[in-house]
N, C-alpha and C positions, 0 to 999 in steps of 0.2 A: 636275082633270086627267083623272080616269077618265071623267067624263061626256063630255068633249071627245073622247076616244079612242073611246068607244062611239058617239057621234054620227058621227064620221068613218068608223068601220067600217060602220055602217048606210048611210051615204051611198054609200060605195064598193060595198057589196053591192047596193044599189039600182041604181047605175050599171052594174054588171056584169050584172044581170038585164035591164036595158033594152038593153044592148049585145047580149046573147045573143038577146033577143026580136026585135030589129030586123034581125038578120043570120042568118036561118035557112038560107041557101044552103049546100049541101054542098060541102066542099073535101077534096082528098086531098093530104097532105103526104108527099112521097117523100124519105126520108133515105138512100136507097141500099140499106140493109140491111132497112128496114121501111117500110111505107106506113101512115100513120095517116089514117083517114077520120073527119071530124067536121063540125059546122056551122061556118060562118065565125065566128060569135060566140064559140064555145068556143075556136077556134084563136087568135082575138085575145086572149081572156082569158089563155090559157096563155102567149102571147108577152109580154103585159104582166107576168105573174107572173114569168116567166123573167128579164126585164129588171130587175124590182125586186130579185130575189134576187141577180143578178149585180152590180148596183150596190151592194147592201148588203155583198157579199163584198169588192168592191174598196175600199169605204170602211173596212171593218174591217181589211183588210190594210194600207192606207195609214196608218191610225191606229196600228196595231201597229208598223209600220216607223218612224214618226216618234218613237215613245216608246222605241225600242230604243237602247241605248248605241252610240255611234259605233265603227266597227271601226278597230282600230289597224293601220296599214300596216306589214308586215314587209319590210324590205329596201330 
């Protein structure tokens, strides 16, 4: 199982490097209070990472809510 995780990690690292190398165009991301300047590849990688983290948090929250005891209705 560890070998599979290591292979997948290296695969995604390689895909991230290819994505960054093929998209060197500069972009500016304006959030209203700050402007971030980076290459398009880096911006895409951060967007993918943010989506992965958000999905993991939603999955963890739904799992925790499913395991919680049901609330008793008062009244």
